C-alpha positions as CSV (number, residue, x, y, z in Angstrom):
1,X,164.4,72.8,33.6
2,X,164.9,76.5,31.8
3,X,164.3,79.6,34.6
4,X,161.4,80.4,32.1
5,X,159.7,77.4,32.7
6,X,160.5,77.8,36.5
7,X,159.1,80.9,36.9
8,X,156.5,79.8,34.2
9,X,155.1,77.1,36.9
10,X,155.9,78.9,39.6
11,X,153.3,81.5,38.6
12,X,150.6,79.3,38.1
13,X,151.0,77.1,41.2
14,X,151.6,79.2,44.1
15,X,148.7,80.1,45.0
16,X,146.8,77.2,44.8
17,X,145.1,76.2,47.7
18,X,145.9,72.4,47.9
19,X,149.3,71.2,49.0
20,X,153.0,70.6,48.2
21,X,152.3,67.1,46.8
22,X,149.6,68.2,44.9
23,X,151.8,71.2,43.5
24,X,154.6,69.2,43.2
25,X,152.8,67.0,40.6
26,X,151.4,69.7,38.8
27,X,154.6,71.4,38.0
28,X,155.4,67.9,37.3
29,X,153.2,68.1,34.4
30,X,153.2,71.4,33.5
31,X,156.8,70.7,32.9
32,X,156.4,67.4,30.8
33,X,154.0,69.0,28.2
34,X,156.4,72.3,27.9
35,X,159.3,70.6,27.3
36,X,157.6,68.0,24.6
37,X,156.7,71.7,23.0
38,X,159.8,72.7,23.2
39,X,161.2,69.6,21.6
40,X,158.7,70.0,19.0
41,X,159.8,73.8,18.2
42,X,163.4,72.2,18.2
43,X,163.0,69.7,15.8
44,X,161.1,72.3,13.8
45,X,164.3,74.0,13.0
46,X,163.5,76.8,16.2
47,X,166.8,77.5,18.1
48,X,166.5,76.5,22.1
49,X,165.6,80.0,23.5
50,X,162.9,80.6,20.5
51,X,161.6,77.4,21.0
52,X,161.4,78.2,24.9
53,X,159.6,81.2,23.3
54,X,157.3,79.2,21.5
55,X,156.4,76.4,23.9
56,X,155.2,79.3,26.6
57,X,153.3,81.7,24.1
58,X,151.9,78.1,23.1
59,X,150.6,76.2,26.1
60,X,149.0,79.7,27.2
61,X,148.9,82.7,29.6
62,X,149.6,82.2,33.4
63,X,146.7,84.0,34.7
64,X,144.6,82.5,32.8
65,X,145.7,78.7,33.4
66,X,146.2,80.2,37.4
67,X,141.8,80.4,37.2
68,X,141.6,77.5,35.6
69,X,144.0,76.0,38.7
70,X,142.0,77.3,40.6
71,X,138.5,76.5,39.5
72,X,139.2,72.9,39.3
73,X,140.3,71.8,42.6
74,X,137.7,74.2,44.4
75,X,134.2,73.9,42.3
76,X,132.7,76.7,44.2
77,X,135.4,78.8,43.6
78,X,133.8,81.2,41.2
79,X,130.3,81.0,43.0
80,X,132.3,81.6,46.4
81,X,134.1,85.0,44.8
82,X,130.8,86.3,43.7
83,X,129.0,86.2,46.9
84,X,131.1,87.6,48.7
85,X,131.3,90.7,46.4
86,X,127.5,91.0,46.5
87,X,127.1,90.7,50.2
88,X,129.9,93.1,50.4
89,X,128.8,95.0,48.2
90,X,125.2,95.3,49.7
91,X,126.7,95.6,53.5
92,X,129.0,98.5,52.2
93,X,125.9,100.6,50.5
94,X,123.4,99.6,53.9
95,X,126.7,101.2,56.1
96,X,126.9,104.5,53.6
97,X,122.8,104.9,53.6
98,X,122.4,104.5,57.5
99,X,125.4,106.6,57.7
100,X,126.2,109.9,55.0
101,X,123.0,109.1,51.6
102,X,119.7,108.5,54.4
103,X,121.2,112.0,56.7
104,X,121.6,114.2,53.4
105,X,118.6,113.2,52.1
106,X,116.8,114.0,56.0
107,X,118.7,117.0,56.0
108,X,117.2,118.4,52.5
109,X,113.5,117.2,53.6
110,X,114.5,119.8,57.0
111,X,116.1,122.6,54.9
112,X,113.0,122.5,52.5
113,X,110.5,122.3,55.1
114,X,112.7,125.8,56.2
115,X,114.3,124.0,59.7
116,X,118.0,124.3,58.6
117,X,119.2,121.7,61.4
118,X,119.9,117.8,61.3
119,X,119.0,115.5,64.1
120,X,123.2,114.6,64.3
121,X,124.7,117.6,64.1
122,X,124.6,119.9,67.7
123,X,124.1,123.8,67.7
124,X,123.1,125.6,69.9
125,X,121.6,128.6,67.2
126,X,120.0,128.8,64.1
127,X,122.2,127.6,60.7
128,X,122.4,130.2,58.4
129,X,122.4,128.8,55.2
130,X,122.7,125.1,54.2
131,X,126.2,125.0,54.1
132,X,126.5,127.7,57.2
133,X,130.0,127.9,58.9
134,X,129.8,128.7,62.1
135,X,133.2,127.9,64.4
136,X,131.1,127.5,67.9
137,X,129.0,124.9,66.8
138,X,131.3,122.7,64.9
139,X,133.1,122.7,68.4
140,X,130.4,121.2,69.7
141,X,130.7,118.3,67.4
142,X,133.9,117.7,67.5
143,X,135.7,115.1,69.8
144,X,139.0,114.0,70.2
145,X,139.5,112.5,73.3
146,X,138.6,108.7,73.2
147,X,136.2,106.4,75.2
148,X,135.1,110.4,76.6
149,X,131.2,110.3,74.6
150,X,130.9,105.6,74.9
151,X,132.1,105.9,78.7
152,X,129.2,108.7,78.6
153,X,127.1,106.8,76.8
154,X,127.6,104.0,79.3
155,X,127.7,105.7,82.3
156,X,124.4,107.1,81.9
157,X,122.3,105.1,80.1
158,X,119.7,105.7,81.8
159,X,119.5,109.8,80.1
160,X,119.7,108.1,76.2
161,X,117.8,106.5,74.8
162,X,118.3,102.8,74.5
163,X,118.6,102.4,70.9
164,X,121.0,105.6,70.8
165,X,122.9,104.0,73.7
166,X,123.7,100.9,71.4
167,X,123.9,102.4,68.6
168,X,127.1,104.4,69.6
169,X,128.8,102.1,71.1
170,X,127.9,98.1,70.6
171,X,126.8,99.9,66.9
172,X,129.8,101.7,65.8
173,X,131.4,98.0,66.0
174,X,129.2,96.0,64.3
175,X,128.9,98.0,61.2
176,X,132.3,97.5,60.4
177,X,133.0,93.8,60.9
178,X,131.8,93.2,57.5
179,X,134.8,95.0,56.0
180,X,136.9,93.3,58.6
181,X,136.1,89.7,57.2
182,X,135.3,90.7,53.1
183,X,138.9,93.0,52.7
184,X,141.5,90.2,53.4
185,X,139.0,87.7,50.9
186,X,138.0,90.3,48.4
187,X,141.6,92.2,47.6
188,X,145.1,91.0,48.0
189,X,147.1,93.5,49.3
190,X,145.0,93.6,52.3
191,X,145.6,90.0,53.4
192,X,148.1,92.1,55.8
193,X,146.1,92.8,59.2
194,X,148.2,95.7,60.1
195,X,146.9,96.9,55.7
196,X,143.6,95.9,56.4
197,X,143.2,98.0,60.0
198,X,144.7,100.9,58.1
199,X,142.3,100.9,55.3
200,X,139.9,100.1,57.8
201,X,140.3,103.0,60.2
202,X,140.8,105.0,56.8
203,X,137.6,104.7,55.6
204,X,135.7,105.8,58.8
205,X,137.7,108.9,59.0
206,X,136.2,110.2,55.4
207,X,132.9,109.0,57.1
208,X,133.3,111.2,59.7
209,X,135.0,114.0,58.0
210,X,132.0,113.9,55.2
211,X,129.3,114.0,58.0
212,X,131.3,116.7,59.7
213,X,131.4,118.7,56.8
214,X,128.0,118.2,55.3
215,X,126.4,119.0,59.0
216,X,125.0,115.4,59.2
217,X,127.2,114.3,62.3
218,X,129.8,114.7,64.5
219,X,133.2,113.2,64.2
220,X,134.0,111.6,67.2
221,X,137.3,109.8,68.0
222,X,135.2,107.1,69.6
223,X,133.9,106.3,66.3
224,X,137.5,105.8,65.1
225,X,138.1,103.2,67.8
226,X,134.8,101.4,67.7
227,X,135.5,101.1,63.7
228,X,138.3,100.0,63.9
229,X,137.7,97.5,66.9
230,X,134.7,96.0,64.8
231,X,137.1,95.4,61.7
232,X,139.8,93.7,63.7
233,X,137.2,91.3,65.0
234,X,136.0,90.8,61.3
235,X,139.6,90.3,60.2
236,X,140.3,87.7,63.5
237,X,137.0,85.9,62.7
238,X,137.8,85.0,58.9
239,X,141.5,84.2,59.6
240,X,140.2,81.2,62.2
241,X,137.5,80.4,60.1
242,X,140.2,79.9,57.3
243,X,142.5,78.3,59.4
244,X,140.4,75.3,61.4
245,X,138.3,74.6,58.2
246,X,138.5,73.9,54.4
247,X,134.5,74.9,53.3
248,X,134.4,75.3,49.7
249,X,138.4,74.7,49.2
250,X,138.8,78.1,49.7
251,X,141.6,79.8,47.4
252,X,144.7,81.0,49.7
253,X,143.9,83.9,51.5
254,X,145.8,84.1,54.0
255,X,150.3,84.0,53.3
256,X,152.1,82.8,56.4
């Protein structure tokens, strides 16, 4: 078979969620069509090379064909993909609302009532101005010692409200589980464990930095660790699901 045909067919079938035998059958079917088209163009007077190019052009774009085969192999593929995007978008909005937007609105509301403090940012004295920089206050709100605050919440849980303990321990794990689940489903580049977890930690670091800069929260290394654990749990969970189940005949998500 011509190398151009081989490369073209490989681009179409390589990511299809079916076994080797099915891929072979699809490849042979496409190959037969391409050979017939090539022969037709040769009979019309085209050179061998031009006949090959015309056959490929006539048969169609490999990306569109690959998508068509995916949908024919899995009739629920499009619904599955759209549903995942909706759930991912909603879960992302909820997390950003809870950790950033809601806190910004609360701080603006407090400031408008003459109270220039945040419930999530500690300060020993009243801040002057909305974005007043106080190095002593910032030091109070930065923790770079792993598990320092987490251990404190667990050991001294009787000194804190239960919701505070849960939110700062188990809650920090739970809110990042969806990210670990949906990254490998929606983005091919994050089907790798290391890339998915690295991206999750970058997201967590960005959120922590924004909270500190806007004085709506602390920068806590524990949050990065717990968020990372949440992403790991989500990633391993979805990988396990797709390893042992074939619900929706999903597209290939994890490369071996």
